[in-house]
C-alpha positions in Angstrom: 81.4 36.2 75.8 82.9 36.0 72.3 82.7 32.5 70.6 83.8 31.9 67.3 83.3 28.2 65.0 85.3 27.7 62.2 86.6 24.3 60.6 90.4 24.5 59.7 92.8 22.9 57.9 95.6 22.2 60.1 99.2 22.5 59.8 100.4 19.7 60.2 101.2 17.0 58.0 100.7 13.2 58.1 103.2 10.8 57.2 100.9 10.4 53.3 101.2 14.3 52.9 97.8 15.3 53.6 97.2 17.5 56.3 94.3 17.1 58.6 91.0 19.3 58.9 89.7 20.0 62.4 86.7 21.9 63.2 87.8 25.0 65.8 86.1 26.0 68.6 87.4 29.3 70.5 85.4 31.0 73.4 87.0 33.8 75.3 89.8 33.2 73.3 90.5 30.2 74.5 90.3 27.4 71.6 89.6 23.7 71.2 89.9 21.7 67.9 87.9 18.6 67.4 89.0 15.8 64.3 86.7 15.7 61.8 86.5 12.7 59.4 89.0 14.5 57.1 92.8 14.6 55.9 92.9 16.3 52.8 95.9 17.6 50.0 96.3 21.1 50.5 95.3 21.5 47.1 91.8 20.2 47.8 91.3 22.9 50.1 90.3 27.1 49.7 91.3 28.4 52.4 88.5 31.4 52.3 85.8 29.5 52.2 86.8 26.6 54.6 85.6 23.5 52.2 86.9 21.4 49.7 87.1 22.5 46.2 85.9 21.3 42.9 87.9 18.6 41.9 88.2 16.8 45.6 86.4 13.8 45.3 82.3 14.0 46.7 83.3 17.0 47.0 79.4 18.2 47.7 79.0 15.5 50.0 82.0 16.5 52.2 81.4 20.0 52.6 77.6 18.9 53.7 79.0 16.6 56.7 81.0 19.5 57.5 78.8 22.2 57.3 76.4 19.2 59.9 79.7 19.5 61.9 79.5 23.2 62.2 76.1 23.6 62.8 75.5 21.2 65.8 78.7 22.8 67.1 76.7 26.1 67.1 73.7 24.4 68.7 75.7 23.9 71.5 76.4 27.0 71.7 73.3 28.1 71.8 71.9 25.4 74.2 75.0 26.8 76.6 73.4 30.5 76.3 69.7 29.5 76.8 70.4 27.5 79.5 73.1 30.3 80.8 75.6 27.8 81.3 79.3 29.0 82.2 80.4 30.4 79.0 83.5 28.6 79.0 85.4 25.7 76.8 85.0 23.7 79.3 81.6 23.3 79.6 81.1 22.9 75.9 83.6 20.2 75.2 81.2 18.5 78.1 78.7 19.1 75.5 80.4 18.7 72.6 81.2 15.1 70.9 81.6 15.1 67.2 79.6 11.4 66.7 81.0 11.4 63.2 84.7 10.2 64.4 83.0 8.3 67.4 80.8 6.5 65.9 82.2 5.9 62.0 81.2 2.5 60.9 82.8 0.0 58.6 82.2 1.1 54.9 82.4 4.9 55.9 86.0 4.5 57.3 86.5 2.0 54.5 85.9 4.9 52.1 87.9 7.3 54.0 90.8 5.3 53.0 89.6 4.6 49.6 90.0 8.5 49.5 92.8 9.2 51.3 94.4 6.9 48.4 93.4 8.7 45.4 94.6 12.1 47.0 98.2 10.7 47.7 98.3 9.3 44.3 97.8 5.5 45.0 95.6 5.1 42.1 95.7 1.1 42.0 95.0 0.8 46.5 92.0 3.3 45.9 90.6 1.1 42.7 91.6 -2.1 44.5 89.7 -1.0 47.6 87.1 0.4 45.6 86.4 -3.1 44.3 86.4 -4.5 47.7 83.4 -2.1 48.6 81.2 -3.0 45.8 81.9 -7.0 45.9 81.1 -6.0 50.1 77.9 -4.1 48.9 76.7 -6.6 46.6 77.1 -9.3 49.1 75.3 -7.4 51.9 73.4 -4.2 50.6 72.9 -3.2 54.3 76.6 -3.2 55.2 76.3 0.4 54.9 75.3 0.7 58.4 77.5 -2.0 59.3 79.6 -1.1 62.9 83.4 -3.1 63.2 82.0 -5.9 65.8 79.5 -7.3 63.0 82.6 -7.8 60.6 83.1 -11.3 62.4 84.3 -14.6 61.6 80.2 -15.9 60.5 81.0 -12.7 58.2 84.3 -13.4 56.3 83.6 -17.2 56.3 79.7 -15.9 54.2 81.2 -13.3 52.1 83.8 -15.8 51.1 81.5 -18.3 49.8 79.9 -15.9 48.2 82.4 -14.7 46.2 82.9 -18.3 45.1 79.3 -18.9 44.1 80.2 -15.8 41.7 83.4 -17.6 40.0 86.3 -15.9 42.3 89.2 -18.0 42.9 91.2 -18.0 46.1 93.9 -15.2 44.1 90.8 -12.8 43.8 89.1 -13.8 47.6 92.6 -13.4 49.2 92.9 -9.8 47.7 89.5 -8.4 49.0 90.5 -10.3 52.2 93.7 -8.5 52.3 91.9 -5.2 51.9 89.7 -5.7 54.7 92.2 -6.3 57.2 94.6 -3.2 56.6 91.1 -1.3 57.1 90.3 -3.2 60.1 93.9 -2.5 61.7 93.6 1.0 60.5 91.0 1.3 62.8 92.2 -0.5 65.5 95.1 2.4 65.8 92.9 4.9 65.2 90.8 3.2 68.2 87.7 3.2 66.4 87.6 -0.6 66.4 88.2 -2.9 69.2 91.4 -5.4 69.0 89.5 -8.1 71.1 86.8 -8.5 68.1 90.0 -8.9 65.5 88.6 -11.2 62.9 91.7 -12.0 61.2 92.6 -14.2 64.6 90.4 -17.1 63.5 90.0 -16.4 59.9 93.3 -17.5 58.1 94.0 -14.9 54.9 96.7 -17.6 54.0 94.9 -20.1 53.3 94.2 -18.8 50.2 96.7 -20.0 48.2 96.4 -18.1 44.4 97.2 -20.7 41.6 100.0 -19.0 39.0 98.3 -18.4 35.6 100.1 -18.6 32.8 101.5 -15.4 32.0 104.4 -15.5 30.5 105.2 -16.5 26.8 107.9 -19.2 25.8 110.8 -18.4 24.2 110.0 -20.0 20.8 106.6 -17.6 21.0 108.8 -14.6 21.7 111.0 -15.7 18.5 107.5 -15.7 16.4 106.8 -12.1 17.3 110.4 -10.7 16.8 110.2 -12.6 13.3 106.6 -10.9 12.7 106.2 -9.2 9.3 104.7 -5.7 9.8 104.9 -5.0 6.6 101.3 -6.4 6.6 100.5 -4.7 9.5 101.9 -1.4 9.9 99.4 -0.1 12.1 100.3 -2.9 14.8 104.2 -1.9 14.5 104.1 0.8 17.5 102.3 -1.9 19.8 104.7 -4.6 18.7 107.4 -2.4 19.0 106.5 -0.5 22.1 105.7 -4.6 24.0 109.1 -5.8 23.2 110.7 -2.4 24.2 109.1 -3.2 27.4 110.4 -7.1 27.6 114.1 -5.9 26.6 114.0 -3.4 29.3 113.0 -5.9 32.0 109.4 -5.7 31.5 109.1 -1.5 32.0 105.5 -1.2 33.0 103.3 0.5 30.3 102.9 3.8 32.4 105.8 4.4 32.5 107.0 3.7 29.3 104.9 6.7 28.3 106.5 9.0 30.2 109.6 8.1 28.8 111.4 11.0 26.9 114.3 11.4 24.8 116.3 13.4 26.8 116.0 10.9 29.2 118.8 8.2 27.2 122.2 8.4 27.5 124.0 6.6 25.4 122.0 2.8 26.1 121.4 4.1 29.4 118.0 6.0 31.0 116.9 6.1 34.5 112.9 6.6 35.9 111.9 6.0 39.2 108.4 3.6 38.7 104.8 4.8 38.7 103.6 2.2 41.3 106.1 2.1 43.5 108.2 5.0 43.6 111.2 2.2 43.0 114.1 4.5 41.2 115.6 2.1 38.3 119.2 2.3 35.9 118.2 0.5 32.8 120.7 -0.4 30.0 118.9 -1.0 26.9 120.6 -4.2 25.0 122.8 -3.5 22.1 121.1 -5.9 19.4 119.3 -4.9 16.5 115.7 -5.0 17.8 116.3 -2.6 20.3 118.0 -0.3 17.6 115.4 -0.9 15.7 113.1 0.3 17.7 114.1 3.4 18.6 115.0 4.2 15.2 111.5 3.5 14.2 109.9 5.9 17.0 112.3 8.6 15.5 111.1 8.5 12.5 107.2 7.8 13.1 106.1 10.7 15.1 102.2 11.2 14.8 102.5 14.6 17.0 104.5 16.7 18.5 106.5 15.7 21.8 108.9 14.9 24.0 108.2 11.0 24.6 109.5 8.3 22.6 106.3 6.4 22.5 103.1 8.4 20.8 101.3 7.3 24.2 100.7 11.2 25.5 99.9 13.7 22.9 100.7 16.6 25.1 103.5 17.0 28.4 102.3 15.4 31.3 102.0 18.6 33.4 99.0 19.8 31.5 97.4 16.6 31.8 95.2 16.5 35.4 95.6 13.1 37.3 92.4 11.6 35.8 92.9 12.4 32.2 96.2 11.0 32.8 95.0 8.4 33.8 92.2 7.6 30.8 95.0 8.3 28.2 97.0 5.7 29.4 93.8 3.2 29.8 93.0 4.5 26.2 96.0 3.9 24.3 96.7 0.4 26.6 93.6 -0.8 25.5 94.2 -0.1 22.1 97.8 -1.3 21.6 96.0 -5.1 23.5 93.7 -5.0 20.2 96.3 -4.8 18.1 98.9 -7.2 19.6 95.9 -9.6 20.0 96.1 -9.9 16.2 99.2 -10.4 15.9 99.8 -12.7 18.4 96.9 -14.9 16.3 98.8 -14.7 13.2 101.6 -15.7 14.8 100.0 -18.6 16.1 100.4 -17.7 19.6 97.4 -19.3 22.0 98.4 -17.6 24.8 97.1 -13.6 25.8 99.2 -11.3 24.7 99.2 -7.6 26.5 102.1 -5.6 28.1 101.6 -7.5 31.5 102.5 -10.3 29.7 106.2 -8.8 28.5 106.9 -8.3 32.0 106.2 -11.8 33.4 108.1 -13.3 29.8 111.6 -11.1 31.5 111.2 -12.5 35.1 110.6 -16.5 33.7 113.2 -16.4 30.8 115.4 -14.4 33.4 114.8 -17.3 36.1 115.4 -20.6 33.4 118.8 -18.6 32.4 119.8 -18.9 35.9 119.3 -15.1 37.5 117.7 -15.5 40.9 114.9 -14.0 42.7 116.1 -11.6 44.5 118.4 -10.5 41.0 114.9 -10.7 38.9 113.2 -9.0 42.4 115.4 -6.0 41.8 115.6 -5.5 37.8 111.6 -5.6 38.1 111.9 -2.8 40.7 109.6 -5.0 43.7 109.2 -4.0 46.9 108.4 -7.4 47.8 110.4 -10.7 47.2 106.6 -12.5 47.4 105.4 -10.6 44.4 108.3 -11.3 42.4 107.2 -15.0 43.1 103.6 -14.3 41.8 105.8 -13.3 38.9 107.6 -16.5 37.9 105.8 -19.8 36.4 106.8 -22.9 37.6 109.8 -24.9 35.5 107.9 -27.7 33.8 108.4 -31.5 34.4 111.5 -31.8 31.8 113.0 -29.0 33.0 113.1 -30.2 36.1 114.5 -33.7 35.3 117.4 -32.2 33.0 118.2 -30.0 36.3 118.2 -32.7 39.1 120.1 -35.0 36.1 123.7 -34.8 37.2 123.1 -33.3 40.6 125.4 -36.4 42.0 
């Protein structure tokens, strides 16, 4: 009688780039594989110790769970010997079921998907799932023990009421509910939740109409920034010039600006891939006095020696961990936000001035210049036209009157 128990990383690669972690039982040269709650990128797995590396989120807890699965399997083998059962893989299989998978509840499964987003580099989705989990736990602390069947229509209505009582609007509630729906759909596909108990047949998310928040600057506000005298605020120059470059280059996102190198620019063109969506964009830098002034400024202003155009990253991106890179960008973004707020105050701009407004301003002014929504979608690098529409502000009454005055 020969038997072995091992936790392994299977060679099969899943669609998100991860590999499944399985429990392998071998009895008399015959093996059977059992799923565990985890799929992981190979870089987070120690092949020698059959454990997660210390860089994996919650690696200690995850390794304990894997060890518990091994112990449960070992107890079954001991039982087979003690009771003198026939020592075969089929007998083992009839006695062993990894309950961590079959009985995975709502929040543990939610957490599992959140970690998968983190591993695949989808940080925004990971953070969104984390915010939803926190809101659910605030609403009902005991939700960690809830099965999927308890996440029903009555629960969702009560959760919505709780969110409203804490100042959440339709847009925010919609984000939470769409995350819950995505998790439920995934659980159904994984045979963890029942399609018959699906609560979103009755709870309709589309009823939550998010009102558009004014984020775009007016053309007059933008001109105030272009005319701003930086001689009295030299510290603010780097923030304002980075903001204006973002606007002129189709509302380029701050996280992508941070990674733009001088070598990326060929005359007045450059190509980059959006961090958030993976969409590749070809950009022509507008040939005007402002963009020339901006690039000349950053050729001179070099607080540290890097190949990047904007003084955001102090070293090459390869020398940052994922968390360090995120932290560095966020820190500089916050600092630039404060500098922009001061400039907005001095210019008399009433709305918020941050890098989101650069993107919204590009979209809204493009629309008012007669560009189609489809064209703006491509310019922004969106994957969905619905996303683009959230960037576009409605026309005011006077603009509508002028547009339709000569319709006949």
